[in-house]
N, C-alpha and C positions, 0 to 999 in steps of 0.2 A: 689545112688552113681554115676550112669551114668549121671544123669541130672546135678549134681554138677560138674563133670569132663567136660561135654559139655559146661556148663556155663563158667567155668574157661578158656577153650580153646577159646571161643568166645570173652572173655574180654581181652585176652592176647595182641592183637594188639593195643587196646585202652590204655592199661597200658604202653606198651613199646614205644609208639609213642613219648612222650616228651623226652625220652632219646636220640632219633635219630633226633631231630628237626633240628640240624645244618646240617645234611646230606642231607635233602631234599631241603633246600633253598639256598645252595651254588651254585652260578652260575659260569661258567668258564670264563665269560667275563662281564665287567661292563664298561660303558663309557658314555660320553656326548660330547658336542662340544669343550671342553677344554682339553680332554684327557681321560685316562681310565687305567684299569688294566686287565691283562689276567692271569688266574691261570696257574701256571707252571705245565707241565707234559712233559715227553720225546717225546710225539707225536707232540708237537708244537715247538720243538727245532729248526726246520728249517723254520717255517712259521709264527712265531709271528710278524715278521716285516711286512709281507703281511697282516696279520689280522689288525694290527694297521693302516697301510696305507689305507686299504679299509674302515676302520671305519672313519678316518679323511677325506677321499675323499667325504663323504656325505655332508660336509660343505665347500668343495673346499679348504681344508687345507692340509698341509703336516704333517706327523707324525715324531716325534723324540722320540726314546727310551731313557728313563731316568734311568732306573735300571733294572737289570736282576738278579734274585736270583734263581739259578738252584737247588731248593729243593722242594719236595712236601709240599704244604701248603703255599708256598710263591708265589709271583706274579711278572710278567713283567709289569712295569709301563711305560706309554708313555704320551706325551703331543701333542696336535694339535696346530699348529700355521700357520699363513698365510705365503706362500712362499715369498722369496725375490722378490722385484719388484711388489708386489701385488698392484694393483690400482683398488679399487672397482668400480669407474665410468667407466673405460675401460671395465672391466669384465661385467658390466650390459649392455653395448652397444654392445660389440664385442664377449663376451663369454670368457672362459678361453683360455690361449694360447695353441696352438697346439705344442706338443713336438714330435720330431722325433728321431729316433735312429741313425741318420747319423751325 
């Protein structure tokens, strides 16, 4: 009786794993050089713009938020585009423009 119960308890995680497959592979953030999505949660309510800007800055692009759905299970989507006045030849020679706060 004990061996059967022990075997059942050891097999329980293996049997229950497929039911929770979506829980383990859901990422809070997905993106590439053209844009991406950020999973919505109240913790990112004030920082999703910064997350998108930091992601697009990897490719010297600016971020534009395209949609915000403030519900669990939905996403904030954004696209990455080159800023106005972008000239790839100048950026290769001189680097990106320096922006000041003044």
